[in-house]
N, C-alpha and C positions, 0 to 999 in steps of 0.2 A: 547229661554231660554238662550243660551250662552251669548247674548248680555247683559242680566240682571246681569250676574255674573262676568263680566270682569272688572278688574281693569283699571282705567284710568291712563295715564302717570302722574307721579308726585303725585300720590294719597298719602295722609298722613296716618300715622298709624291709624288703626280703629279696633274696636272690633265689635261684633254683635250688631244689632240694638236694641234700646228701653230697656225695663226693663229686657230682657232676656240675658243681657250681661254676666251674671254668667255661662251660659252654655259653652262658649268658653273663653279662657283667652284674655284679651285685649293685643294688640301688644304694646310693650313698646319701640320699635325703628321703623323707617320708613320702609316701604316695597318697595323695589327697583326692578323694571323690571318685568320679567315673565308674560307679557301681553299675549303673545301667549299661554304660558303653562296654564294660568288661563282659557283661552277660550277652550283649549283642554279638561281641566278637566270638564268644564261645558258641553261641547258636549258629552263627555264619560258618565257622570252622567245622561244626557238626554236620552241616548241610552242603558245604562246598569245599573244594580243594584248593581254591585261590581266593584269598580275601585281601583287599587292599584298603588300608585306612588312609583316607585323603583328608586334606584341609591345608590352611595356610601355614607358613612358617611360624614356629612358636606356639602352636596350639596344643602341642603335647603328643603328636603321633607316635613318636618313638617310645616315650614313657608307657603309653597305653599298650603298644604292641609288645614291649618287653614284659610288662606285668602280665598281660594275657598269656604270653608264651611261658612264663615262669609257672603260672597256675596250671597250664596245660601239660607240664612236664610228665605227670604221672600217667597221662592218656597215651603217651607215645613211648613205646618200649625202647626205641633208640634215641629218645631224647629230643630236646628242642635246642636249636642252634642259631646263632646270630651271624649274619654277613653284613658288615658295614660297608654299604655300597658308596656312601658319600666320598670317601677319599680316592675311589678308583676313577680316573679320568679316561683311561683308554678302554673302550668297549672290548677289545680283544683280551683284556686282563680280567674281565668279569668272572670267567670260569675259573681262572687261577685263584681269584679271591674266594670263590666258594669252596674250592679244594682246600685252601689254606684254613678257612674257618671251620671246616669239617674235620680237619687234621688228616686229611687224605693225601699222604705224600705220593707224588707220581713223578717218575723219572723217564717216562716214555716221550716220544715225539707226537703221541696221539692228541687230537683236540681234547680239551678239558671236559667237553660235554660227553664224549665217549667214555672217558674215565668215570665221570660222575654216574652215568646210567649203569655202568657195569658194577661199581662198587656199592651203589645204593639199591641194586636190583631187588634184594630181599629184606629191605629195611623199612621200618615205620617211624617216621620222624617228622618233625615240624621245622621248617626253615623260615627264619625271619630275614627278609631282604629289606634293610633299613636305609632310607634316603635314595629313592630310585629316580627322582625327578629329572636328573641331568642325564641319565642313561635309560630313559623310558623305553625306547625301541629295543635296546639290547636286553633289558630285564624282561620285557614282554616275550621276546623270542626264547630266551633261556627258560622262563617259566613254562611256556607252552611245550617246549621239547622235554623238559624234565617230568612235567605232569603227565605227558602222553606215555613216557617210557617207564615211569616209576609209580605203580598203583599204591604204594604205601607212603607216598610223600604228600604233605600239605604245605602250602606256602602262605605266609602272612607277610604282606609288603606294606611299606609306608611310602607315600609319595605326595607331592603337592598336586599331582594330576593322576588321573587313572592310567593304568598300563594299557588298557584296551585289549587285553589278552582274552582268548576264548575261555568261557566259563568263570570269568572274574566276577566276584561279588563285592560291592563297595560299601564301606561304612565312612560317611562324611562326618568328621569330628568337629563339633561345635565348641566354642569357648566354654569355660566354666560358668555355672549360674552365678549371678552377681548380687541377687537381693530378693526381697528386702531383708535388712538386718533386723533381728528381733528387738523389740524395745526392752528397756530395763538392762540388767547385767546379763548379757547373753552367755549361754553355755557354749563351749567349743563345738559340741556335737550338733547344736542347732544352727551354726553359722552356715551361710551359703558357702558353696565350695570355693569360690574365688576369694572370698574373705578369709576362709580357713587357711587357704594356701598362702595368702599374704601374711597371716599371723604366724604360720609355721616358719616361713622364710625370715620374717622379722626377727624372731627369737634367735636366729643364727647370728645376727649381728647386734642384737639388743636383747640379752637373755630375759630381762624383766618384762619385755613387751607382752601385753594382753589386750585383747579387744574388750573394752569396757563401755559402760553406759555413756561415759564422757567422750570416747573417740569413735564409737560404733558408726555414727552417721558419717563422719569423715572418711573412715575406711571404706564404707560402702560406696560413697560417692566416687572415691578414688578408683575402686575396682570397676565401677560402671564406666568411668572415663576410659579405662583400659580395655573395655569390652570383654573382661574376663579372660583375656588371652593369658595363658600361664606364664609364658616367658616374659611378657610385659609386666605382669604382677610381680614376678620374682625380681626383675631389674629395679622396680620401684621400691620393693622391700629393702633392697640393698642400700638405699640412700638413707635409712633411718639412723645411721651413725652420725649423720651431719644435719638432718632435717626432721622436723616433726611430721606427722601424718597430714596436718592441715597445710603446712608449708609445701610439701610435696604435691598435694591436691591443687593448690593455688598455682604453683609454678607450671604444672602439667596443664591445668585448665587454660592458663594463658597461652601456652604454646599451641594447644589444639585450636584455640580460636584464631590464632595468627595463621596457622596452616590451612584452615578450612573456611576462612572468610566468616567465621562466627557461627557456622552452621554445624552443630555437633551431629545432627542427624544425617549429614552427608558424608560422615566419616567411615570409609570402608575399613574392614578389619585388617587387611594387609597394610593399610596406610597407618592404622593405629599402632601396629607393631612397629613399623618403620619409624613413626614419630616417636614412640617411646624409646627406641633404641637411640634415635638421634638425640632425644632429650637427655638420656643417660650419657651419651657421648659428650654433650655440651657441658654437662656437670663434671665431667672429668677434667683434671688438670691438663695443660698442654702436653706435658710429658706422657701422661697416661694415655691421651688420645694417640700420640705418636706411637707409642708401644703397642697399643691395640692394633693400629694399622699394620705395623711391622710383624707382629705375631701371626698375621694372616698368611704370611709366607709358608707357615708350617702346614703340613698335611697330617691329620691325626695328632698324637700326643708328642710332647717334647719335654726335655728336662731344663733345668735352670742354666746349665753350662751352654747348652745350644742356644738358649734365648739371649744370653750375655753376648755370645759371639755374633749371632746373626743380627741382633737388633740394636746393639750399642754403637755409639758414634753419631756425630752431627745432631746434637741436641739431647742425647742420652748417654751419660757415663756408664761403663760396665758396672761399677759399684752401685748404681742406682737402680739397676734392672730388678734386683730382688724386691726392694721396697715397692716398686711400681707394679710388679706382678702381684704382690700381696694386696695392694690396693685394688687391682682389678678382680682378684678373687673375691675380696670382700663386697664388691659391687656386682657380683654374679656374672661378670663378663668372661672370666677365665674360670675353668673348672679345675680343681685340684684332684689328682688321682694318686693312689699309693701303688708302687710296684716293688718287685724284689730288689730293685736297685735304687730305691729312694722315691721321693715325690716326683710326679710328672704332672704336666699340665696340658690342657687342650681348650680350644675355643669351640663352643656350640657352632654348628654349620651356619646358622642364621647370622650369628655375631661375626663369624669368619668372613662371610660374604660382605657384610657391612664394612669391616675393617679392610678388606680387599678393595672395596670402592674408594675408600679414602687413601689407601696406599697408591692406587693409580693416580688419583687426583694430585698427590704430592709430587708425582714424577719420579718416585723412588722404587717403583716395582722392579725394574730390571736389576738395579743395584742389589736390592734385597734378595731377589731370587738367585743371583750369583753368589751372595754371601751364604744363602741357604745351601746352594749346590756345593760350595767350597767346604762347608761344615761337614756335610755328608759324604763328600769325597775324603775328608779327613777321617770320618768314622769307618769307612771302608778300608782305608789305608792302614789305620791303626789296627783294625780287626785282622787284616792280613798278617801283620807283624805279630800280634798277640795269638794268632791261631796256633803258632808253634811254641807252646809253652804251657805252664800249669793252669792258666786262666782260659784254656780253650773252651770248656763248656760254658763259662760266663760270657765269653766272646760271642758264642752262638746265640745265647739268650738276648744279649745287648742288640746284636745285629737284627734279631727278629723284632725287637721293640722299634727298631729304626726302619722296618721294612717299608712302611707306608711313605715315609719321607724320602727314602732311597728311590722308591719308584717316582716320586715327584721330581727328584733331582735328575733322574734319568730322562724323564719326559721333557723337562726344561731344556736339557742338552740336545735332545733330538729334534726339538721344535725350534730352537734358536739358531740361526745361521752363524757359523763360525765356532760353534761349540761341539762339533763332531768329534774332534780328538779327545776331548774330555769325556764324551759319552763312551768312546772306545775304552779309555783308561778306567772309568768307573765300572763299566760292565765287566772288564777284564779283571779288575782288582777284586771283584766280589766272588771270584772263582771258588774260594773257600765256602761261601755261603751257598751258592748254587749247588756245588758238588757235595759238601760235607753235611748240609742241613736240609737235603731233600727238596731242592728247588730246581732241578735240572731243566724241567720244561719252561719255566719262567726265564731262567738264565739263557736258554737258547733263543727265547723271544727278543730279549734285549740285545743280545750279541748280534743276531741276525740283522736287526734293524740298524745297529750302529755300524756294522761292516758295510751295509748297503749305502751308507752315507759318506763314511770317512775312508777313502780309497787311497789316500796318499801313503806311501810305505814308511810309516813312522814306528817308533817303539811301541806306541799305544795299540796301533793296528796289529803289530806282531803278537802282542800279548793277547788280544782279543781272538786272534786266529788260533793260538795254541789252546786257549781256554775253550774255544768252540769245538776244536778237534777232541778235546778231552771229554766235554760233556756229550758230544755225539758218540764218542766211543763207548761211554758208559750206558748209553741208550741202545747200544748195539747197532747203531747207524754208521757203519764203516763207510758206506757210500758217501756220506757227508763229511766224515772225519778225515779220511785220507787227503782229499784235495786241499782241505783247510790247513792241515799240517804240513803238506808239501809246499804250499805257498808261503807258510811261515818260514820253513826252512830255507827256501830259495831267497826270500827277502832278507833273512838273517845273514846269509853268505854274501849277498850283494852290498849290504849296508855295514857289515862288520859287527853286528849285534850278537855277541857271544852268549849273552843270557837267553835271548829268544832261540838261538840255535840249540842250546842245551835242552830247553823245554820242548822244542819241536821234535828233536830226535827222541827224547824220552817218550813222548806221547805216540810217536811212530812205533816205538817199541810196544806199547800197550796195544795198538791196533794189531801189530804182528802176533802178540801173544794171544789175543782174542780170536784172531783169524787162524789159529792152529798152526802157527809157524814159530815154534819155541826156539829154534836155532837162530833164525833171524832176529827174533825178539832179544835174545840174549846178547847178540852183537850190538843192537841198538842201545840196549840198557848199559852195557859196558861203556859204549862211547858217551852216552848221556852222563854217567857218573864221572867220567874223565872230565868232561866239560864242567860239571858242577864243582869238582875239586879245584879245577884251574881258575875258576872265577870266585872261589870261596863261598859258594852257595850252600846253605844248610837250613833246611825247613822240612815241612811235612812232605812236599813233593820229593825231595831227595830221599827221605825214608822210604816212601812208596816205590821209588825206583829200585832201592835195595831189595825190598821184599818181592817186587815183581821179577827181578833178576833171579831171586831164589826160586820163584815158582817156574820160571823158564827152565832152570836146571832140573827142577823136580819133575816137570813134564817130559824131560828127556830121560828120566830114570836115574839122575845123578842126585841122590838124597844128601850125600855129604856136602857137596857145594851149595845145595839149596839151604841146608840147615846153618851153614856158615853165614850166609847172607841174612837169614832170618835173625840169627843171634846178633849180628851187627845192628840191624834195624831195631831190635828190641832194646839193646843197650842205649842207643840214642833216644828212644822214646822215654825210657826210664830216667835217663840223665836230664832230659828237658821237660818232663812232665806232659809229654804229648799223649793224648788219648785216642784221637780219631784214627791216625795211621796205625797206632798200636793195636786197634781192634783188627785191622787187616792183617797185621803181623801175627796176631793170635789165630786167625783163620788159617794162615799158611802153615804155622807151626802144628796146628791141629791136624791138618791134612797130612803133614809129614809124620807126625806121630802115629796116625793111623796106618800109613803105609809101613811103618817100622813096628807094628804090632802093639803099641802102647795105647790101648783103647781108652783106659780110664783117664789118662792125662789128656788125651785128644778130646774127650768129652768136656773136661773142666775148661780147657782152652776154648773150645767151640762155644760153650755157654757164655763165657765172659765176652767173647767176640759179639755174640748176639745182644747181650746186655748193653754193652757200650755203644754199638751201632744204633740201638734203639734210643739211647740218650740223645744222639745227634740226629735221629729221624732219617738215617741213611739206609734206604731200603735195600740197596744192593748188598751192603754188608750184612744186613739182617738175613736176607734170604740165602745168601751163601752159607752163612752159619747154620740156618735151620736145615737146609738140605744135607749138610754134612752131619748134623746130629741125627737126622733120619737114618742115615747109613749106619751111624755108630749104634743106634738102637737095635740093628740086626746082629750086632756082635754079642757074644756071651758076656754077662755081667760078672761072671766068676766061675770057678769050677762047678760044673753041673748045673749052671744057671744059664738057660738059653736066652737068646735075644728076644726083644718084644717086637715081633713083626707087625702087629696091629698098630702100636704106637708109631713105628717107623712109617707106616702107610698114612696115618693121620697127619704126621708132620710133612709128608710129601704133599698131601693135599693142601695144607696150609701154605707151604712154600709156592705151590702152583698159583694160588690166589695173589700172592705178593708179587710173583714174577710178572703177572699181567700188568702191574702198575710200575714195573722197573723198565721194561722194554722186551727185547727179544729174549725168551728164556735161555739162561746160561750164556747170554750174549751171542748166541749162535755158535758157541765153541764146543768142539767135541771133548776137549780136555776138561773144561769146567762141567760138562754134562756127564762125564764118566761116573762120578759118585752117585748121581741120581739114578743113572741106568742100572748100576750094580745093585743099589738098594731095591729098586723095583723088581729086578730079576729074583732077588732072594725072597722078597715078600710074596711074589707070585708063586714061588716054588713051595712056600710054607703055608699059604692061606688058601681056603676055598675061594673060588672066583667071586662069589657074592660078598664074602667078607673082605676081600681085596678091594672091591669097588666101594663098598659101604664105608669103609675106614677112610678112603680117599675123599669121598664126598663130605664125610663129617669134618675132615680137616679143612676142606675148602669152604666150609661155613664159618670158620673162625675169622674174626676180624684181626687187624694187626696186633693190637694189645693182647688179645686172647691167644693168638699164635705165639707171640713172644713169651708170655707167661707159660704156656704149655711147653715150649722149648727149654725154658729155664727150670722145668720140673714142676710147674703148676703151683708154685708156692706163693699165692697172692698176685697182686697187680704187678705187671711188668714195669709200671711207672715208679715202683717203690725204691729203686736204687738211687742213691744220692750221688751226685757228681763228685762230691768231696771224698767218696769212698775210695776214689782212685782205681786205676786199672791194674795195680800191681799186687792184687791179692791172690792171684792165681798161684797154686802150689808149684814149686819147682818140679819140672818133668822128671820122671824116674830115669834110671840108666836105660839106654836104648836096648830094646829086646831084639832078638834075632830078626833079621829082615824077613818080611812076609814072602812066603813062597806062592808060586803060581800067580 
């Protein structure tokens, strides 16, 4: 096994194999050396289920772990996955971060650990927990629980200290070898690894650079002064645009003598790195140092516009930020990354820590964190506006990119006295992300924390209350939803908040619909729509109220009134380019068409519902559509063509697995459960008992993407649909057939 995972000399930068490269980030610079260490990691993973790579900051733990994981990808049928632990500050969010990294959307109120152990029960995969040192205890507890419950799981962690979890095997990573440099004109392959790394990074800023007979000794001395610590070597190489190797060595040597009283032998490696970072810091201009400190306010990646807003002012003009960032990129302080929305940037954790130290020293930390909070409140607010429009899918992706920084902004608001109302506003404004993009569980976490702190009856609290009621309803948790919505309604009446009243009444209608009281639900939806019209509100929520009112009529047997509301909702979606609510409109229309006997039209609508909901990672919409498609499989495909009961049962099994991650199956509603029950009865009547059970179990083994692909007809990956294709390609429904009898 070890031989399969070991990098070869001179191996170029590489990410994971094939179409799964999104699981691990692609390497943007070449990987130098570490052949023995890679083999050691491979051997340890072959013998142990938890391996932790330890060592000081900047020694290359993350790079080694990611390279080892990429080479191990073929060994694990269910892949290798990265969880970036460093940006997670709240131990309670660690499980959510793992779910997010594994693309396991969960909308239930269950602890993330329960979801992980269930979803990964039959999987064989490698999970990389990168940067655990600030959450060592939480990471150790999570690792222990997962490894005990999941026999097919292996964990590769990186941390400055051991996790001290049961069964942990440690690999302490040493710096790169530094010498001696071969005499004469050395070949690249014969250079010590630290020298080769310096040369590789030097060519990024000075393309003509080579280690030659003339400079080999100076390069070797420099790398020895840096103790072979990769980050220190890379920072030094970034100075070659302004200094020669000899100048870098002389200046660094002087600084080390100053800081250690002239005794190089007393220089610990962690002090070497800090000294190198400090030296690099001093060689920056005043503005570059200031920007470095201010950029430490960001968690994870950020774009130029965010940096300009957060970091400009009091010494840095907005128009100067681009050039300053470019200089910090050239000095290896800031990393440049490409994304679907252009170039993004990030600080390495070690450099972010250093910048944070200087930010606190300047007395600017609180001001910068508020600027950061303000920017991401703006991101959330703009996302809420853009959610109802043609850029909805783009909004979902942009908000996903901002997720780590949104967490940091929420954490700041909840930790800082006087910021409670902003926490309520931010958590409530992100309703579209919690609900529409598969983050119900995390949304409830932030909303509950904010509501516990901010008890003053403000507009922000009212919004957080109805969003909490909404998320709890979608989780099937009506016991938590109803009190929150009633409090919102009472507060709205007391304070004259007409908008909050409209939303509270609307979501009370949802609770009534799911609680199998369609008559009461219809009354509440009618009232909510009246309020929406009165205040001039028009967005995805209003569209949802229309289709939900249609469903209330449908569940009462009034197909005509139901289809009238579905038609109005569909027209609004098509007019505004709304896709998320449109997917639910398609589900409702498909349900209505099935009742009316238009099976082929119902099938086309239900498939498009599943496709669109998968685009937004909305599990509830996906599973409702799949369950309806299962029932439609029991219908004749044409004259003399019986339904496919086996396929119907497979889809029911697939839906069952998804329901486990949504919440209470069918939200506990008899009305929503009806299609599933009828499908099961038809399949049981036409299949042998063994066949009936085997098909169900086969479906339950499908993961989310496989289930969606199966529901769409099995034609390739379910991920293949482009957002730009639009939701309006469903053929017009045929003329209504005679109403279903019986």
